N, C-alpha and C positions, 0 to 999 in steps of 0.2 A: 424876212424870218431872220433869227439869231440864233445860234447854236453854241453852245459853251459849253464845257467840262471843268470842274475843280477837282480838286485830288489835293489829299491830306492826309496827316497821320497824328495820331494821338497819344499822347502817352499811356500806356497799360494802365495806370491808377485810374485814368480820366475817364475811361470807356463809358460806365455809366452817366457819369453827367454831362459828357459830351452828345451821347445817344439822347439822353432828354432835350437838350438844347436843341439837337437837330430836327425833334418828333415838332418841338413848339414852334420853331421858327418857321419850317413846312407848312402847316396847319395855318400860319399867317400868309404864306405866299401864296397859298390858293385862291385868296380874295381879291388878288391884284390883277385887274382887267388883262393886261398884257404881256402878263407871263401865262403862257401857254400849258409849259409842263416843267415840273423840277422834280428829280428824284433822286433820293439818297442811298447808296447801298455800301455795304460794308464788305471788304475783302476778306477773303480766307484766313488771313493774320492775325483778322480779329480789332486788328489798330487801323488799318488804314480805309480809308474812305473815298468815293468817286459821287461827285453830284453832276447829275447831266440836267439842263435847263435848256427851254427853248422859250424866245421872246416872240412877240409880234415883229417888233421893230427895234432899230438902236433907242428911240427915245422910251418904250416901254423897259429895255434893261435899264436906261439911265434913272427912270422912275422909281424902278425895282432897287436899284444901289442907293438912293436916299431916303430908302422908308426907314421909320424908327425900329421896324422889325430887323431889319438888314443890321442897323448900326448895333443893337442891342445882341445881337446874335455874334457879331464880329468880336465884341467886349468880352462875351463869353467864353466861344468858342477857341479864340486863337490863343489866349495864354495856357490853354490846355494841350495845345498840339506839340508835337515833337518835332515836325514837320509843315510847315505855315501852308497853307492853301495856295496852290499855283492855279491858274486857270488859262484855259486854252480854248481858241475860237476854231470852229469845226465847220465844214462846208457839206452838206448833205448832199449825197449823191445815188442815195435810192433808201427805201425802207418798206416795209412790212409789217403787219400787225394792228391790233388794237390799243 
């Protein structure tokens, strides 16, 4: 399994458009067989976001990155960002919940 987070910040004037792009994108990610989880959260400041993602393996993550909907999302989101997305790999050590 591969666990990653992405953090970014959009300009305040772009929040509505960014969230529409995020919602449309995540709906398409749901159909990827190797993407086991993809969640988007807005932080309390109203302009910062964190995406949590879980992939079955490296190949599944690679397939995800190469989809047309990822390319469209990048083209739509990145120009709206005050702080560009940065990605961090995570190592799961424990978990609970559904």
